[in-house]
Each structure stands twice: as structure tokens, then as C-alpha cells.
C-alpha positions as YAML, in Angstrom:
chain: A
units: angstrom
residues:
- id: 1
  name: UNK
  ca: [-106.68, -121.21, 0.32]
- id: 2
  name: UNK
  ca: [-107.23, -124.89, -0.37]
- id: 3
  name: UNK
  ca: [-110.19, -125.70, -2.60]
- id: 4
  name: UNK
  ca: [-112.90, -128.08, -1.27]
- id: 5
  name: UNK
  ca: [-112.32, -131.70, -2.26]
- id: 6
  name: UNK
  ca: [-115.70, -133.46, -2.20]
- id: 7
  name: UNK
  ca: [-117.34, -131.28, -4.91]
- id: 8
  name: UNK
  ca: [-114.30, -131.94, -7.11]
- id: 9
  name: UNK
  ca: [-114.53, -135.71, -6.61]
- id: 10
  name: UNK
  ca: [-118.26, -135.76, -7.32]
- id: 11
  name: UNK
  ca: [-117.85, -133.69, -10.48]
- id: 12
  name: UNK
  ca: [-115.05, -135.98, -11.64]
- id: 13
  name: UNK
  ca: [-117.06, -139.16, -11.12]
- id: 14
  name: UNK
  ca: [-120.21, -137.61, -12.60]
- id: 15
  name: UNK
  ca: [-118.45, -136.48, -15.77]
- id: 16
  name: UNK
  ca: [-118.68, -132.73, -15.06]
- id: 17
  name: UNK
  ca: [-115.62, -130.78, -16.24]
- id: 18
  name: UNK
  ca: [-113.33, -130.38, -13.27]
- id: 19
  name: UNK
  ca: [-112.77, -126.71, -14.03]
- id: 20
  name: UNK
  ca: [-116.41, -125.99, -13.15]
- id: 21
  name: UNK
  ca: [-115.79, -127.27, -9.63]
- id: 22
  name: UNK
  ca: [-112.89, -124.93, -9.04]
- id: 23
  name: UNK
  ca: [-112.90, -121.44, -7.64]
- id: 24
  name: UNK
  ca: [-110.89, -118.85, -9.58]
- id: 25
  name: UNK
  ca: [-107.20, -119.38, -9.08]
- id: 26
  name: UNK
  ca: [-105.58, -117.17, -6.51]
- id: 27
  name: UNK
  ca: [-103.01, -114.74, -7.90]
- id: 28
  name: UNK
  ca: [-99.40, -115.76, -7.31]
- id: 29
  name: UNK
  ca: [-97.61, -113.97, -4.50]
- id: 30
  name: UNK
  ca: [-95.41, -111.02, -5.25]
- id: 31
  name: UNK
  ca: [-92.00, -111.97, -6.54]
- id: 32
  name: UNK
  ca: [-90.23, -109.92, -3.87]
- id: 33
  name: UNK
  ca: [-89.66, -111.99, -0.78]
- id: 34
  name: UNK
  ca: [-90.20, -110.53, 2.65]
- id: 35
  name: UNK
  ca: [-87.74, -111.35, 5.43]
- id: 36
  name: UNK
  ca: [-89.10, -113.90, 7.88]
- id: 37
  name: UNK
  ca: [-89.64, -112.65, 11.45]
- id: 38
  name: UNK
  ca: [-87.14, -113.84, 14.01]
- id: 39
  name: UNK
  ca: [-88.22, -117.09, 15.67]
- id: 40
  name: UNK
  ca: [-88.55, -117.08, 19.46]
- id: 41
  name: UNK
  ca: [-85.87, -118.90, 21.40]
- id: 42
  name: UNK
  ca: [-86.84, -122.50, 22.25]
- id: 43
  name: UNK
  ca: [-85.20, -125.36, 24.04]
- id: 44
  name: UNK
  ca: [-84.06, -128.49, 22.20]
- id: 45
  name: UNK
  ca: [-86.91, -130.50, 23.71]
- id: 46
  name: UNK
  ca: [-89.46, -127.89, 22.62]
- id: 47
  name: UNK
  ca: [-88.13, -128.10, 19.08]
- id: 48
  name: UNK
  ca: [-88.08, -131.89, 19.03]
- id: 49
  name: UNK
  ca: [-91.66, -132.00, 20.37]
- id: 50
  name: UNK
  ca: [-92.72, -129.99, 17.31]
- id: 51
  name: UNK
  ca: [-90.98, -132.32, 14.82]
- id: 52
  name: UNK
  ca: [-93.19, -133.83, 12.09]
- id: 53
  name: UNK
  ca: [-92.60, -135.82, 8.86]
- id: 54
  name: UNK
  ca: [-93.93, -134.16, 5.71]
- id: 55
  name: UNK
  ca: [-94.42, -136.01, 2.40]
- id: 56
  name: UNK
  ca: [-93.54, -134.30, -0.85]
- id: 57
  name: UNK
  ca: [-93.23, -135.42, -4.47]
- id: 58
  name: UNK
  ca: [-89.73, -135.85, -5.87]
- id: 59
  name: UNK
  ca: [-90.11, -133.24, -8.59]
- id: 60
  name: UNK
  ca: [-91.51, -130.66, -6.17]
- id: 61
  name: UNK
  ca: [-88.72, -131.38, -3.73]
- id: 62
  name: UNK
  ca: [-86.22, -130.68, -6.49]
- id: 63
  name: UNK
  ca: [-87.96, -127.37, -7.18]
- id: 64
  name: UNK
  ca: [-87.77, -126.47, -3.49]
- id: 65
  name: UNK
  ca: [-84.10, -127.36, -3.39]
- id: 66
  name: UNK
  ca: [-83.35, -125.15, -6.38]
- id: 67
  name: UNK
  ca: [-85.14, -122.18, -4.82]
- id: 68
  name: UNK
  ca: [-83.30, -122.76, -1.55]
- id: 69
  name: UNK
  ca: [-79.95, -123.02, -3.37]
- id: 70
  name: UNK
  ca: [-80.56, -119.62, -4.96]
- id: 71
  name: UNK
  ca: [-81.35, -118.08, -1.57]
- id: 72
  name: UNK
  ca: [-78.30, -119.65, 0.06]
- id: 73
  name: UNK
  ca: [-76.05, -118.54, -2.79]
- id: 74
  name: UNK
  ca: [-77.12, -114.94, -2.27]
- id: 75
  name: UNK
  ca: [-76.32, -115.11, 1.42]
- id: 76
  name: UNK
  ca: [-73.06, -117.03, 1.00]
- id: 77
  name: UNK
  ca: [-71.44, -114.71, -1.55]
- id: 78
  name: UNK
  ca: [-69.47, -112.85, 1.10]
- id: 79
  name: UNK
  ca: [-68.11, -116.02, 2.77]
- id: 80
  name: UNK
  ca: [-64.58, -117.22, 2.08]
- id: 81
  name: UNK
  ca: [-65.47, -120.92, 2.47]
- id: 82
  name: UNK
  ca: [-69.25, -121.33, 2.24]
- id: 83
  name: UNK
  ca: [-69.29, -125.11, 1.54]
- id: 84
  name: UNK
  ca: [-69.74, -126.18, 5.18]
- id: 85
  name: UNK
  ca: [-72.38, -123.49, 5.66]
- id: 86
  name: UNK
  ca: [-74.29, -124.69, 2.59]
- id: 87
  name: UNK
  ca: [-74.16, -128.27, 3.91]
- id: 88
  name: UNK
  ca: [-75.56, -127.25, 7.29]
- id: 89
  name: UNK
  ca: [-78.45, -125.45, 5.61]
- id: 90
  name: UNK
  ca: [-79.36, -128.28, 3.21]
- id: 91
  name: UNK
  ca: [-82.77, -129.86, 3.83]
- id: 92
  name: UNK
  ca: [-82.94, -133.21, 5.61]
- id: 93
  name: UNK
  ca: [-84.84, -135.68, 3.42]
- id: 94
  name: UNK
  ca: [-85.28, -139.44, 3.16]
- id: 95
  name: UNK
  ca: [-86.88, -141.83, 0.67]
- id: 96
  name: UNK
  ca: [-90.36, -143.23, 1.21]
- id: 97
  name: UNK
  ca: [-91.66, -144.97, -1.90]
- id: 98
  name: UNK
  ca: [-91.56, -144.47, -5.69]
- id: 99
  name: UNK
  ca: [-91.54, -140.69, -6.35]
- id: 100
  name: UNK
  ca: [-92.49, -139.73, -2.77]
- id: 101
  name: UNK
  ca: [-89.91, -138.28, -0.39]
- id: 102
  name: UNK
  ca: [-90.00, -137.30, 3.29]
- id: 103
  name: UNK
  ca: [-89.02, -133.89, 4.60]
- id: 104
  name: UNK
  ca: [-89.09, -132.90, 8.26]
- id: 105
  name: UNK
  ca: [-90.58, -129.79, 9.80]
- id: 106
  name: UNK
  ca: [-91.05, -128.12, 13.15]
- id: 107
  name: UNK
  ca: [-94.71, -127.23, 13.56]
- id: 108
  name: UNK
  ca: [-95.22, -124.08, 15.62]
- id: 109
  name: UNK
  ca: [-98.23, -121.80, 16.01]
- id: 110
  name: UNK
  ca: [-96.58, -119.05, 13.99]
- id: 111
  name: UNK
  ca: [-95.76, -121.46, 11.15]
- id: 112
  name: UNK
  ca: [-93.65, -124.46, 10.23]
- id: 113
  name: UNK
  ca: [-89.90, -124.54, 9.67]
- id: 114
  name: UNK
  ca: [-88.10, -127.12, 7.55]
- id: 115
  name: UNK
  ca: [-85.34, -129.07, 9.25]
- id: 116
  name: UNK
  ca: [-81.78, -128.67, 7.96]
- id: 117
  name: UNK
  ca: [-78.74, -130.84, 8.56]
- id: 118
  name: UNK
  ca: [-77.30, -128.18, 10.82]
- id: 119
  name: UNK
  ca: [-80.41, -128.27, 13.01]
- id: 120
  name: UNK
  ca: [-80.33, -132.08, 13.14]
- id: 121
  name: UNK
  ca: [-76.67, -132.11, 14.17]
- id: 122
  name: UNK
  ca: [-77.29, -129.48, 16.85]
- id: 123
  name: UNK
  ca: [-79.78, -131.90, 18.43]
- id: 124
  name: UNK
  ca: [-77.19, -134.70, 18.41]
- id: 125
  name: UNK
  ca: [-79.35, -136.87, 16.13]
- id: 126
  name: UNK
  ca: [-78.90, -138.87, 12.95]
- id: 127
  name: UNK
  ca: [-81.54, -139.42, 10.25]
- id: 128
  name: UNK
  ca: [-82.89, -142.64, 11.78]
- id: 129
  name: UNK
  ca: [-83.46, -141.15, 15.22]
- id: 130
  name: UNK
  ca: [-84.91, -138.01, 13.65]
- id: 131
  name: UNK
  ca: [-87.37, -140.08, 11.64]
- id: 132
  name: UNK
  ca: [-88.50, -142.19, 14.59]
- id: 133
  name: UNK
  ca: [-89.05, -139.12, 16.75]
- id: 134
  name: UNK
  ca: [-91.03, -137.45, 13.96]
- id: 135
  name: UNK
  ca: [-93.21, -140.56, 13.57]
- id: 136
  name: UNK
  ca: [-93.91, -140.76, 17.29]
- id: 137
  name: UNK
  ca: [-94.89, -137.08, 17.34]
- id: 138
  name: UNK
  ca: [-97.12, -137.51, 14.29]
- id: 139
  name: UNK
  ca: [-98.89, -140.48, 15.83]
- id: 140
  name: UNK
  ca: [-99.43, -138.64, 19.10]
- id: 141
  name: UNK
  ca: [-100.75, -135.44, 17.47]
- id: 142
  name: UNK
  ca: [-102.41, -136.60, 14.24]
- id: 143
  name: UNK
  ca: [-102.47, -140.39, 14.37]
- id: 144
  name: UNK
  ca: [-106.18, -141.11, 14.29]
- id: 145
  name: UNK
  ca: [-107.37, -141.84, 10.75]
- id: 146
  name: UNK
  ca: [-110.80, -140.25, 10.22]
- id: 147
  name: UNK
  ca: [-112.25, -141.96, 7.14]
- id: 148
  name: UNK
  ca: [-115.14, -140.56, 5.09]
- id: 149
  name: UNK
  ca: [-117.01, -142.11, 2.19]
- id: 150
  name: UNK
  ca: [-117.36, -140.07, -0.98]
- id: 151
  name: UNK
  ca: [-121.09, -139.56, -1.40]
- id: 152
  name: UNK
  ca: [-122.95, -142.82, -1.79]
- id: 153
  name: UNK
  ca: [-119.99, -144.71, -3.17]
- id: 154
  name: UNK
  ca: [-119.32, -147.30, -0.46]
- id: 155
  name: UNK
  ca: [-116.09, -148.39, -2.11]
- id: 156
  name: UNK
  ca: [-114.30, -145.01, -2.18]
- id: 157
  name: UNK
  ca: [-112.88, -143.41, 0.98]
- id: 158
  name: UNK
  ca: [-111.17, -140.11, 1.58]
- id: 159
  name: UNK
  ca: [-109.01, -138.61, 4.30]
- id: 160
  name: UNK
  ca: [-109.14, -134.83, 3.99]
- id: 161
  name: UNK
  ca: [-107.57, -132.75, 6.74]
- id: 162
  name: UNK
  ca: [-106.73, -129.14, 7.47]
- id: 163
  name: UNK
  ca: [-103.55, -130.01, 9.37]
- id: 164
  name: UNK
  ca: [-101.32, -130.71, 6.36]
- id: 165
  name: UNK
  ca: [-100.62, -134.30, 7.43]
- id: 166
  name: UNK
  ca: [-103.19, -136.43, 5.60]
- id: 167
  name: UNK
  ca: [-100.54, -137.93, 3.32]
- id: 168
  name: UNK
  ca: [-98.04, -138.18, 6.19]
- id: 169
  name: UNK
  ca: [-100.44, -140.53, 7.95]
- id: 170
  name: UNK
  ca: [-99.52, -143.20, 5.42]
- id: 171
  name: UNK
  ca: [-96.22, -143.45, 7.31]
- id: 172
  name: UNK
  ca: [-98.15, -144.82, 10.31]
- id: 173
  name: UNK
  ca: [-98.20, -148.31, 8.84]
- id: 174
  name: UNK
  ca: [-99.63, -150.03, 11.92]
- id: 175
  name: UNK
  ca: [-102.68, -147.74, 11.79]
- id: 176
  name: UNK
  ca: [-103.43, -148.97, 8.29]
- id: 177
  name: UNK
  ca: [-102.96, -152.56, 9.42]
- id: 178
  name: UNK
  ca: [-105.86, -151.97, 11.81]
- id: 179
  name: UNK
  ca: [-107.91, -150.47, 9.00]
- id: 180
  name: UNK
  ca: [-107.45, -153.60, 6.87]
- id: 181
  name: UNK
  ca: [-109.24, -155.61, 9.57]
- id: 182
  name: UNK
  ca: [-112.34, -153.56, 8.84]
- id: 183
  name: UNK
  ca: [-112.12, -152.85, 5.11]
- id: 184
  name: UNK
  ca: [-110.06, -155.74, 3.73]
- id: 185
  name: UNK
  ca: [-106.42, -156.56, 3.14]
- id: 186
  name: UNK
  ca: [-106.17, -155.14, -0.38]
- id: 187
  name: UNK
  ca: [-106.11, -151.37, 0.14]
- id: 188
  name: UNK
  ca: [-105.19, -149.34, -2.94]
- id: 189
  name: UNK
  ca: [-104.33, -145.74, -2.10]
- id: 190
  name: UNK
  ca: [-103.46, -142.44, -3.70]
- id: 191
  name: UNK
  ca: [-101.95, -139.42, -1.95]
- id: 192
  name: UNK
  ca: [-102.24, -136.64, -4.53]
- id: 193
  name: UNK
  ca: [-101.58, -133.83, -2.04]
- id: 194
  name: UNK
  ca: [-100.41, -133.35, 1.51]
- id: 195
  name: UNK
  ca: [-104.01, -132.69, 2.57]
- id: 196
  name: UNK
  ca: [-105.85, -135.45, 0.68]
- id: 197
  name: UNK
  ca: [-105.67, -139.26, 0.65]
- id: 198
  name: UNK
  ca: [-108.15, -141.37, -1.34]
- id: 199
  name: UNK
  ca: [-108.28, -145.16, -1.24]
- id: 200
  name: UNK
  ca: [-110.42, -148.22, -1.82]
- id: 201
  name: UNK
  ca: [-110.61, -151.89, -0.97]
- id: 202
  name: UNK
  ca: [-112.58, -152.56, -4.17]
- id: 203
  name: UNK
  ca: [-110.48, -154.30, -6.83]
- id: 204
  name: UNK
  ca: [-112.63, -154.08, -9.96]
- id: 205
  name: UNK
  ca: [-110.62, -152.52, -12.82]
- id: 206
  name: UNK
  ca: [-113.33, -149.91, -13.42]
- id: 207
  name: UNK
  ca: [-113.15, -148.67, -9.84]
- id: 208
  name: UNK
  ca: [-109.36, -148.69, -9.79]
- id: 209
  name: UNK
  ca: [-109.52, -146.60, -12.95]
- id: 210
  name: UNK
  ca: [-111.84, -144.12, -11.25]
- id: 211
  name: UNK
  ca: [-109.49, -143.93, -8.29]
- id: 212
  name: UNK
  ca: [-106.54, -143.23, -10.58]
- id: 213
  name: UNK
  ca: [-108.44, -140.47, -12.41]
- id: 214
  name: UNK
  ca: [-109.43, -138.93, -9.08]
- id: 215
  name: UNK
  ca: [-105.81, -138.88, -7.90]
- id: 216
  name: UNK
  ca: [-104.59, -137.23, -11.10]
- id: 217
  name: UNK
  ca: [-107.32, -134.57, -11.00]
- id: 218
  name: UNK
  ca: [-106.81, -133.69, -7.34]
- id: 219
  name: UNK
  ca: [-103.01, -133.53, -7.75]
- id: 220
  name: UNK
  ca: [-103.39, -131.26, -10.77]
- id: 221
  name: UNK
  ca: [-105.84, -128.78, -9.26]
- id: 222
  name: UNK
  ca: [-105.11, -128.71, -5.53]
- id: 223
  name: UNK
  ca: [-102.12, -127.16, -3.79]
- id: 224
  name: UNK
  ca: [-99.19, -128.90, -2.05]
- id: 225
  name: UNK
  ca: [-98.97, -131.87, -4.48]
- id: 226
  name: UNK
  ca: [-97.34, -135.21, -3.67]
- id: 227
  name: UNK
  ca: [-97.85, -137.95, -6.29]
- id: 228
  name: UNK
  ca: [-100.11, -139.19, -9.08]
- id: 229
  name: UNK
  ca: [-99.20, -142.83, -8.47]
- id: 230
  name: UNK
  ca: [-101.24, -145.51, -6.71]
- id: 231
  name: UNK
  ca: [-99.90, -147.59, -3.82]
- id: 232
  name: UNK
  ca: [-100.90, -150.92, -2.30]
- id: 233
  name: UNK
  ca: [-100.82, -151.80, 1.39]
- id: 234
  name: UNK
  ca: [-98.90, -154.94, 2.29]
- id: 235
  name: UNK
  ca: [-97.86, -156.30, 5.70]
- id: 236
  name: UNK
  ca: [-94.28, -155.32, 4.82]
- id: 237
  name: UNK
  ca: [-95.16, -151.72, 3.93]
- id: 238
  name: UNK
  ca: [-96.62, -149.63, 1.11]
- id: 239
  name: UNK
  ca: [-95.55, -150.56, -2.40]
- id: 240
  name: UNK
  ca: [-96.28, -149.05, -5.77]
- id: 241
  name: UNK
  ca: [-99.38, -150.58, -7.38]
- id: 242
  name: UNK
  ca: [-98.92, -151.60, -11.01]
- id: 243
  name: UNK
  ca: [-102.49, -152.76, -11.62]
- id: 244
  name: UNK
  ca: [-101.85, -156.40, -10.73]
- id: 245
  name: UNK
  ca: [-103.47, -157.51, -7.50]
- id: 246
  name: UNK
  ca: [-101.05, -158.69, -4.80]
- id: 247
  name: UNK
  ca: [-98.06, -158.17, -7.09]
- id: 248
  name: UNK
  ca: [-96.92, -154.63, -6.32]
- id: 249
  name: UNK
  ca: [-93.80, -153.15, -7.84]
- id: 250
  name: UNK
  ca: [-90.73, -153.83, -5.69]
- id: 251
  name: UNK
  ca: [-89.14, -150.65, -4.41]
- id: 252
  name: UNK
  ca: [-85.70, -151.91, -3.37]
- id: 253
  name: UNK
  ca: [-84.36, -150.04, -0.34]
- id: 254
  name: UNK
  ca: [-87.07, -147.40, -0.20]
- id: 255
  name: UNK
  ca: [-89.20, -149.21, 2.39]
- id: 256
  name: UNK
  ca: [-86.99, -148.56, 5.40]
- id: 257
  name: UNK
  ca: [-88.87, -145.51, 6.69]
- id: 258
  name: UNK
  ca: [-92.34, -147.07, 6.87]
- id: 259
  name: UNK
  ca: [-92.25, -148.68, 10.30]
- id: 260
  name: UNK
  ca: [-92.22, -147.52, 13.93]
- id: 261
  name: UNK
  ca: [-94.43, -145.59, 16.36]
- id: 262
  name: UNK
  ca: [-97.10, -146.38, 18.90]
- id: 263
  name: UNK
  ca: [-100.40, -148.20, 18.88]
- id: 264
  name: UNK
  ca: [-103.72, -146.46, 18.34]
- id: 265
  name: UNK
  ca: [-107.22, -146.90, 17.03]
- id: 266
  name: UNK
  ca: [-108.86, -145.98, 13.75]
- id: 267
  name: UNK
  ca: [-111.77, -143.54, 13.89]
- id: 268
  name: UNK
  ca: [-114.46, -143.54, 11.23]
- id: 269
  name: UNK
  ca: [-115.99, -140.17, 10.44]
- id: 270
  name: UNK
  ca: [-119.72, -139.98, 9.60]
- id: 271
  name: UNK
  ca: [-120.45, -140.61, 5.93]
- id: 272
  name: UNK
  ca: [-121.65, -137.55, 4.02]
- id: 273
  name: UNK
  ca: [-124.68, -138.09, 1.81]
- id: 274
  name: UNK
  ca: [-124.37, -136.76, -1.74]
- id: 275
  name: UNK
  ca: [-126.24, -137.18, -5.01]
- id: 276
  name: UNK
  ca: [-125.99, -140.41, -7.01]
- id: 277
  name: UNK
  ca: [-123.23, -140.46, -9.59]
- id: 278
  name: UNK
  ca: [-122.65, -142.65, -12.66]
- id: 279
  name: UNK
  ca: [-120.34, -145.62, -12.33]
- id: 280
  name: UNK
  ca: [-118.33, -145.10, -15.52]
- id: 281
  name: UNK
  ca: [-115.02, -143.31, -14.89]
- id: 282
  name: UNK
  ca: [-114.50, -142.84, -18.63]
- id: 283
  name: UNK
  ca: [-117.23, -140.18, -18.63]
- id: 284
  name: UNK
  ca: [-115.14, -138.04, -16.29]
- id: 285
  name: UNK
  ca: [-112.94, -136.63, -19.07]
- id: 286
  name: UNK
  ca: [-115.59, -136.26, -21.80]
- id: 287
  name: UNK
  ca: [-116.54, -132.68, -22.47]
- id: 288
  name: UNK
  ca: [-113.96, -131.41, -19.99]
- id: 289
  name: UNK
  ca: [-110.66, -129.71, -20.39]
- id: 290
  name: UNK
  ca: [-107.91, -131.40, -22.41]
- id: 291
  name: UNK
  ca: [-105.45, -133.14, -20.15]
- id: 292
  name: UNK
  ca: [-102.28, -131.18, -19.64]
- id: 293
  name: UNK
  ca: [-99.98, -133.23, -17.48]
- id: 294
  name: UNK
  ca: [-97.72, -130.35, -16.52]
- id: 295
  name: UNK
  ca: [-100.25, -127.53, -16.55]
- id: 296
  name: UNK
  ca: [-99.58, -125.18, -13.68]
- id: 297
  name: UNK
  ca: [-96.64, -127.19, -12.33]
- id: 298
  name: UNK
  ca: [-94.17, -124.33, -12.74]
- id: 299
  name: UNK
  ca: [-96.28, -121.84, -10.79]
- id: 300
  name: UNK
  ca: [-98.34, -124.00, -8.44]
- id: 301
  name: UNK
  ca: [-95.57, -124.29, -5.86]
- id: 302
  name: UNK
  ca: [-95.59, -120.48, -5.52]
- id: 303
  name: UNK
  ca: [-99.21, -120.30, -4.32]
- id: 304
  name: UNK
  ca: [-99.95, -119.05, -0.85]
- id: 305
  name: UNK
  ca: [-101.00, -122.38, 0.64]
- id: 306
  name: UNK
  ca: [-97.47, -123.52, 1.46]
- id: 307
  name: UNK
  ca: [-96.72, -122.60, 5.10]
- id: 308
  name: UNK
  ca: [-93.37, -124.37, 5.33]
- id: 309
  name: UNK
  ca: [-90.35, -122.12, 5.60]
- id: 310
  name: UNK
  ca: [-86.66, -122.97, 5.78]
- id: 311
  name: UNK
  ca: [-84.98, -121.54, 8.83]
- id: 312
  name: UNK
  ca: [-81.67, -119.86, 8.06]
...
């Protein structure tokens, strides 16, 4: 179960130890894996209609790949030439920006299934066509960006969803172009988890520091992590923000997957009133838990809030 975000943000900005805002951690699932139920037969068009892009952090993707490799090795022991079979079952991924990667999933009512190279080839698609179809589906199903303010802080906005595609919405670059017309061109954004995006158009160093602390705290304590980095919107695409306004870090060839899709409008959710909070982000860590950058990283990916499954 995903923990509520707004109490965590308010505690962070008010200087309350973040641990006090968290419910007791759920116990990890049993080590023994249960066989997945057989998926119902679907047509190619039904599968492609369910295609979605899913953002994941590089280090967590590597963990997922290692777990998958172990599972595939167990199954492939009895095969004389398992190399082609392993290749077909490898996950389809592409670069997005910095340490953020894109996976692809089929979203069905009974759960989501990760897309493998074998599945992609069976549809007669390459990675570019797959990505464009996934973007179009995402925009059609989850494209509207419902923005909320965090308490009475007019400079801090949050996108928090239950659909697992809050971070994926950053791929809909044209949607954010529309948002800049309302909030300003200089949007600085963090996507700590798949379910949470926080951003601001305020450029004061103090507020950027608060945003950065918020991203780190949410990524550390919430499930389905993506990245602790900050990113800046530009007309050419998202780029890593290095703290210097309008001079984002160049990402080389990792910008190719940020364009495409259909037009749409931005929806603003009603602001939620909360108590006043201090302005100093430095107070957020005083009296709280010591920072442990990798605390929980080894076990967090095993928690029960990860619905994605790889289809064998």
C-alpha cells in the first residue's frame, strides 16, 4: 500500500522527522514465488491498446533485470540452445534522461505485464513504433495533468496519482509546454516515484533546495522509486538541472524519446488547504533520522506495491 504523500511533504517542510509521517513498513512478501495465472487470450490490437510507457530508475531496472535473469536461467536449464529464448524474453527498454529509463507494459484489469522483445517482434514493431504507440495510449488514457498545490505554498506543485503513471506523464512534453503558459517557462521538476511528481516555477535557491530535499525524502520512503535528480523543462525536452538557471546539463542522445502524441489540455485540481509551514528547508533534517542514502534500497523493490509482472 502506498503511503500518503501530502503529510510527508508537510512534515518535511515543517522540520518534523519524516519517520513520524510514515506508517509502519509492510512486511516483505514471502520469498517463495507463486506461479502467475494464465493470461486470457487477446488479439494483437487488444494488447497494443493496453500498451503504456513506465518510467523506472536505472539502478532499479538493473535489479529487475537480475531477478528476471535468475528466473529465466531456471526455466532455460533444460534447453539445448537457450540464447534465442533468453533474447526474446529480455525486457524492452529505452533511455529517457539522466538515470531514468523507460519500460513498456500492457495494462489489464487483472494486472500489468512487462513487454519483452519477443512480444514486440510478434506485433511486427520496432522500438520507435512501440514507443509512439505507448505515448499515444498514455495521452488518451492518462494525459490530463491534474496539478495540486502543497498546502499554502503557492510555489510548490504536486502530481500524485493512483494509476502508476504520474512520472510517465513527463513524457508528454507538449502537455508541459501548455503548463508553462500558465506557470512560467522555467519549470524545475522531480519524479521521485512512479506515482509522484513535484515541481516548481520558483527559482530562488532556498526553494530549489526544498524541492530537492522533498524529492530525496519521497524517493527514499515511498515505493516504486524513479530518481532523486531534478530536471528542467526546455522547448527541446527535459534536461537534467544542475542548479544553474537556463543552463541544464546536456544529455547527448537521451532526448529522442521525449516527443510525440496528441494535443490536450491541462487540468488544475483544487488546492488543498493545510497548516502554515516554515520557509527554511534546512530545518527539515534537524532532529530527524540520519540520512542513509541506500537505506532500504535492497529490499524496497520486493514490497507488495509493484504490480508489474513479466510475461513468460
